[in-house]
C-alpha positions as CSV (number, residue, x, y, z in Angstrom):
1,X,22.7,36.6,-16.7
2,X,22.5,34.9,-13.3
3,X,25.1,34.9,-10.6
4,X,24.5,32.9,-7.4
5,X,26.8,33.4,-4.4
6,X,26.8,31.4,-1.2
7,X,23.1,30.5,-1.5
8,X,21.6,28.5,1.3
9,X,18.1,27.4,2.3
10,X,17.1,26.2,5.7
11,X,13.6,25.1,6.8
12,X,12.5,25.6,10.4
13,X,10.2,22.9,11.8
14,X,7.5,23.6,14.4
15,X,9.4,21.5,17.0
16,X,12.4,23.9,16.7
17,X,14.5,21.6,14.6
18,X,15.8,22.7,11.2
19,X,16.8,21.1,7.8
20,X,19.3,22.8,5.5
21,X,18.4,21.8,1.9
22,X,20.8,24.1,0.0
23,X,24.4,24.6,1.3
24,X,26.6,27.3,-0.1
25,X,25.5,27.2,-3.8
26,X,27.8,29.1,-6.2
27,X,27.4,29.3,-9.9
28,X,27.3,31.6,-13.0
29,X,24.8,31.2,-15.7
30,X,25.3,32.9,-19.1
31,X,22.7,33.8,-21.8
32,X,21.8,30.9,-24.1
33,X,23.1,28.2,-21.8
34,X,21.0,25.0,-21.3
35,X,21.9,23.6,-17.9
36,X,20.5,20.3,-16.7
37,X,20.4,19.7,-13.0
38,X,20.7,16.1,-12.1
39,X,21.3,14.1,-8.9
40,X,19.6,11.8,-6.4
41,X,16.2,12.6,-5.0
42,X,16.2,14.9,-2.0
43,X,19.4,16.8,-2.8
44,X,17.8,20.2,-3.3
45,X,17.4,20.4,-7.1
46,X,13.8,21.7,-7.1
47,X,14.5,23.9,-4.1
48,X,17.3,25.5,-6.0
49,X,15.1,26.4,-9.0
50,X,12.4,27.7,-6.7
51,X,14.9,29.8,-4.9
52,X,16.1,31.4,-8.1
53,X,12.7,33.0,-8.9
54,X,11.9,33.5,-5.2
55,X,9.0,31.1,-5.0
56,X,10.9,29.7,-2.1
57,X,13.2,32.5,-0.9
58,X,16.7,31.5,0.2
59,X,17.8,31.9,3.8
60,X,21.1,33.5,2.9
61,X,23.3,34.4,0.0
62,X,23.0,36.5,-3.1
63,X,21.3,36.1,-6.5
64,X,22.2,38.7,-9.1
65,X,20.0,38.8,-12.2
66,X,21.4,40.9,-15.0
67,X,23.5,42.6,-12.3
68,X,20.7,43.4,-9.9
69,X,20.4,41.7,-6.5
70,X,16.9,40.2,-6.5
71,X,17.1,39.5,-2.8
72,X,17.5,43.2,-2.0
73,X,14.6,44.8,-0.1
74,X,12.0,46.3,-2.5
75,X,13.1,44.4,-5.6
76,X,10.1,44.0,-7.9
77,X,9.6,40.3,-7.7
78,X,6.7,40.4,-10.2
79,X,9.0,41.8,-12.9
80,X,11.6,39.0,-12.2
81,X,8.9,36.3,-12.8
82,X,8.0,37.9,-16.1
83,X,11.6,37.4,-17.3
84,X,12.2,34.1,-15.4
85,X,9.4,31.7,-16.4
86,X,8.8,28.4,-14.7
87,X,7.3,25.1,-15.9
88,X,6.2,22.8,-13.2
89,X,5.6,19.1,-12.9
90,X,1.8,19.4,-12.7
91,X,0.9,21.8,-15.5
92,X,-1.3,24.1,-13.3
93,X,-3.7,25.0,-16.2
94,X,-7.0,26.8,-15.5
95,X,-9.5,24.0,-16.1
96,X,-12.4,26.5,-16.7
97,X,-10.5,28.2,-19.6
98,X,-9.8,26.9,-23.0
99,X,-6.3,26.1,-24.1
100,X,-6.2,29.5,-26.0
101,X,-7.5,31.4,-23.0
102,X,-5.0,29.8,-20.7
103,X,-2.2,31.2,-22.9
104,X,-3.7,34.6,-23.4
105,X,-4.6,35.3,-19.8
106,X,-1.2,36.5,-18.4
107,X,-0.2,38.6,-21.4
108,X,-3.5,40.5,-21.3
109,X,-3.8,40.8,-17.5
110,X,-0.1,41.4,-16.7
111,X,1.6,42.7,-19.8
112,X,-1.4,44.7,-20.9
113,X,-1.6,43.3,-24.4
114,X,-4.8,43.6,-26.5
115,X,-7.0,40.6,-26.9
116,X,-6.3,40.5,-30.6
117,X,-2.5,40.6,-30.2
118,X,-2.6,38.1,-27.3
119,X,-4.7,35.7,-29.4
120,X,-2.5,36.0,-32.4
121,X,0.6,35.2,-30.4
122,X,-1.1,32.4,-28.5
123,X,-2.0,30.7,-31.7
124,X,1.5,31.1,-33.0
125,X,2.9,29.5,-29.8
126,X,0.4,26.6,-30.1
127,X,1.7,26.0,-33.6
128,X,5.2,26.0,-32.2
129,X,4.3,23.2,-29.7
130,X,2.2,21.3,-32.2
131,X,-1.2,21.9,-30.7
132,X,-2.9,24.5,-32.9
133,X,-5.9,22.2,-33.4
134,X,-6.5,22.1,-29.6
135,X,-6.9,25.9,-29.2
136,X,-10.6,25.9,-28.3
137,X,-10.7,22.7,-26.2
138,X,-10.5,22.6,-22.4
139,X,-7.5,21.0,-20.6
140,X,-9.6,18.1,-19.3
141,X,-9.7,16.7,-22.8
142,X,-5.9,16.7,-23.2
143,X,-3.3,14.1,-22.4
144,X,-0.6,14.8,-19.9
145,X,2.0,15.4,-22.6
146,X,-0.4,17.9,-24.3
147,X,-1.1,19.7,-21.1
148,X,2.6,20.1,-20.5
149,X,3.2,21.5,-24.0
150,X,0.4,24.0,-23.3
151,X,2.1,25.0,-20.1
152,X,5.3,25.6,-22.0
153,X,3.4,27.7,-24.5
154,X,1.8,29.7,-21.7
155,X,5.3,30.3,-20.2
156,X,6.6,31.5,-23.6
157,X,3.7,33.9,-23.9
158,X,5.4,36.1,-21.3
159,X,8.5,36.4,-23.4
160,X,10.8,35.2,-20.7
161,X,14.6,35.5,-20.9
162,X,15.1,32.3,-19.0
163,X,12.9,29.3,-18.3
164,X,13.2,27.0,-15.2
165,X,11.9,23.5,-15.8
166,X,11.1,21.5,-12.6
167,X,11.0,17.9,-13.7
168,X,8.6,18.6,-16.5
169,X,8.2,15.0,-17.5
170,X,8.0,13.3,-14.1
171,X,4.2,13.4,-13.9
172,X,3.7,12.0,-17.5
173,X,3.0,8.5,-18.8
174,X,6.3,7.3,-20.3
175,X,4.7,7.3,-23.7
176,X,4.1,11.1,-23.5
177,X,7.6,12.1,-22.4
178,X,9.1,12.3,-25.9
179,X,6.7,14.9,-27.2
180,X,7.5,17.3,-24.3
181,X,11.3,16.7,-24.7
182,X,11.0,17.4,-28.4
183,X,9.6,20.9,-27.7
184,X,12.4,21.5,-25.2
185,X,15.0,20.5,-27.7
186,X,13.6,23.0,-30.1
187,X,13.8,25.8,-27.5
188,X,17.4,24.8,-26.9
189,X,18.1,25.1,-30.6
190,X,16.4,28.5,-30.6
191,X,18.8,29.8,-28.0
192,X,16.5,29.9,-25.0
193,X,18.4,30.0,-21.6
194,X,17.1,27.1,-19.6
195,X,17.7,25.4,-16.3
196,X,16.2,21.9,-16.2
197,X,15.8,19.6,-13.2
198,X,15.5,16.2,-14.9
199,X,15.9,12.5,-14.5
200,X,16.1,12.0,-18.3
201,X,19.8,11.3,-18.6
202,X,20.0,10.9,-22.4
203,X,18.1,14.2,-22.8
204,X,20.5,16.0,-20.4
205,X,23.5,14.6,-22.2
206,X,22.3,15.5,-25.7
207,X,20.8,18.9,-25.1
208,X,22.7,20.6,-22.3
209,X,25.7,22.9,-22.6
210,X,26.4,22.2,-18.9
211,X,25.4,19.8,-16.2
212,X,25.1,20.5,-12.5
213,X,25.3,17.3,-10.4
214,X,23.7,18.1,-7.1
215,X,24.4,15.9,-4.0
216,X,23.8,16.6,-0.4
217,X,22.6,20.2,-1.0
218,X,25.7,21.2,-3.0
219,X,26.5,21.5,-6.7
220,X,28.9,18.5,-6.3
221,X,30.2,18.8,-9.9
222,X,29.7,21.3,-12.7
223,X,30.9,20.5,-16.2
224,X,30.1,19.7,-19.8
225,X,27.9,16.7,-20.6
226,X,31.0,14.9,-21.9
227,X,32.9,15.4,-18.7
228,X,30.0,14.6,-16.4
229,X,28.9,11.5,-18.2
230,X,32.2,10.2,-19.6
231,X,34.9,11.4,-17.3
232,X,33.4,12.6,-14.0
233,X,35.9,13.9,-11.3
234,X,33.8,12.8,-8.3
235,X,33.0,9.2,-7.4
236,X,29.5,10.1,-6.5
237,X,28.9,11.6,-9.9
238,X,30.3,8.5,-11.6
239,X,28.1,6.2,-9.5
240,X,25.0,8.2,-10.3
241,X,25.5,8.7,-14.0
242,X,26.6,5.1,-14.7
243,X,23.9,3.4,-12.7
244,X,22.1,0.4,-14.3
245,X,18.4,0.0,-13.9
246,X,17.5,-3.7,-13.3
247,X,14.7,-6.2,-12.6
248,X,15.8,-9.5,-11.2
249,X,13.8,-12.8,-11.2
250,X,14.6,-16.1,-9.6
251,X,13.4,-19.1,-11.6
252,X,13.5,-22.0,-9.1
253,X,11.0,-24.5,-10.5
254,X,9.2,-25.5,-13.7
255,X,5.9,-24.0,-12.4
256,X,7.5,-20.5,-12.2
257,X,5.1,-17.6,-12.8
258,X,6.2,-16.8,-16.3
259,X,3.2,-14.5,-17.2
260,X,3.9,-12.5,-14.0
261,X,7.5,-12.1,-15.1
262,X,6.4,-10.9,-18.5
263,X,4.1,-8.3,-17.0
264,X,6.9,-6.9,-14.7
265,X,9.3,-6.8,-17.7
266,X,6.8,-4.9,-19.8
267,X,6.3,-2.4,-17.0
268,X,10.1,-2.0,-16.7
269,X,10.4,-1.3,-20.5
270,X,7.6,1.3,-20.4
271,X,8.9,3.0,-17.3
272,X,12.3,3.3,-18.7
273,X,11.1,4.6,-22.1
274,X,12.2,1.5,-24.1
275,X,8.8,0.0,-25.2
276,X,10.4,-1.1,-28.4
277,X,12.1,-3.9,-26.5
278,X,8.9,-5.4,-24.9
279,X,8.2,-8.1,-27.5
280,X,11.8,-9.2,-27.8
281,X,12.3,-9.4,-24.1
282,X,9.2,-11.6,-23.7
283,X,10.1,-13.9,-26.6
284,X,13.8,-14.3,-25.5
285,X,12.8,-15.0,-21.9
286,X,10.2,-17.6,-22.8
287,X,12.5,-19.3,-25.2
288,X,15.4,-19.4,-22.7
289,X,13.4,-20.4,-19.6
290,X,11.0,-22.9,-21.2
291,X,13.2,-24.4,-23.9
292,X,16.9,-23.6,-24.4
293,X,17.7,-23.5,-20.6
294,X,14.7,-25.4,-19.3
295,X,17.0,-28.0,-17.7
296,X,18.8,-25.5,-15.5
297,X,17.3,-24.7,-12.1
298,X,17.7,-22.5,-10.2
299,X,18.3,-19.7,-12.7
300,X,18.6,-16.0,-12.2
301,X,17.1,-13.8,-14.9
302,X,18.0,-10.1,-15.0
303,X,16.6,-7.4,-17.3
304,X,19.1,-4.5,-17.4
305,X,19.1,-1.0,-18.9
306,X,22.0,1.5,-19.1
307,X,20.3,4.8,-20.0
308,X,23.4,6.8,-21.0
309,X,24.6,4.0,-23.3
310,X,21.0,3.3,-24.3
311,X,21.8,-0.4,-23.9
312,X,19.3,-3.1,-22.9
313,X,20.3,-6.6,-22.1
314,X,19.0,-9.9,-20.6
315,X,21.2,-12.0,-18.3
316,X,20.6,-15.7,-17.6
317,X,22.8,-16.9,-14.7
318,X,23.2,-20.5,-13.5
319,X,25.3,-21.1,-10.4
320,X,27.9,-23.9,-10.2
321,X,28.0,-24.3,-13.9
322,X,31.4,-24.5,-15.7
323,X,30.4,-24.3,-19.4
324,X,27.9,-22.6,-21.5
325,X,24.3,-24.0,-21.3
326,X,23.6,-22.8,-24.8
327,X,23.1,-25.7,-27.3
328,X,21.0,-23.7,-29.8
329,X,22.3,-20.2,-30.5
330,X,20.5,-20.0,-33.9
331,X,17.1,-19.5,-32.4
332,X,18.3,-16.5,-30.5
333,X,20.3,-14.7,-33.2
334,X,17.3,-13.0,-34.9
335,X,16.2,-11.6,-31.5
336,X,19.4,-10.0,-30.3
337,X,22.4,-8.2,-31.6
338,X,25.0,-10.1,-29.6
339,X,25.3,-13.1,-27.4
340,X,28.0,-13.1,-24.7
341,X,28.8,-16.4,-22.9
342,X,31.0,-16.0,-19.9
343,X,32.0,-17.9,-16.7
344,X,31.7,-16.0,-13.4
345,X,32.9,-16.6,-9.9
346,X,29.5,-18.1,-9.1
347,X,28.8,-20.1,-12.3
348,X,28.1,-19.3,-15.9
349,X,26.2,-16.4,-17.4
350,X,24.6,-15.9,-20.8
351,X,24.1,-12.3,-21.7
352,X,22.1,-11.1,-24.7
353,X,22.4,-7.5,-25.9
354,X,19.1,-6.4,-27.4
């Protein structure tokens, strides 16, 4: 469906300097593929998507769409964008139109559909994304997740052959992310060709047929989810996919700000889409810091989350300690699935898997 050859993008600054964001991108995309594009910020992921549908035309290279060079002079870009839809971070809904009118607008104005046909299809698409009851309301009354689902329905109304998703959940409250990803999962099951720039690693692993790991302006590694997440060839890929998100606290005195630690831990859980752990994290931390390990200062407390493994844990580390500080394991057992007690080069660590 899409063939990209030696694609590059360079920005020229007013002072005469330049910045090359995309460097010799080469790839082939087949109908029905779901490709997640992952990698550190600033590596050209969004620029690559915008180059594909010419929102940000590349500096050099070639893009063939169904065998036609879309960079050729005179190519009808408006027809390309009918077939290659795009869903952005920030919804871009018309605030003065109802949800239904937002979805109907382009099919009527661009595709020439009748109002009746456009309305019928728009209602069908709203049912598909679970928002049929919101047809006559205005976007201002919707949550972020609902707005993004409307944006997806609006994109689908143009009957695209491929959809480009540019971090579709990054502007959402973490509690809203799941409803948007659910719609995207259904599109994948329906066979829609999709390229998705995302930081949702579990989603990328579970839904994608392929993963592009971008780094430094290149597609650094291209492979199946199993290869990229379980057996990456490149060290940079391994470092990125296996990263652990962490909050660290130093408990140095009995008057440590425990409520402040709880607030930060709750924010961490919500930000990383694991609100189900909030209560247990707080209960375990209070029990360990004020009771079970109250005699040990200083103590380092770490809240960890491995997204790919979907594993959350709490570490309690005491330096210069040779044996476990746990004298009462029974109180902890109902709150965690495993307790690991292990000496380290610095002291002794108690790790609780949630």
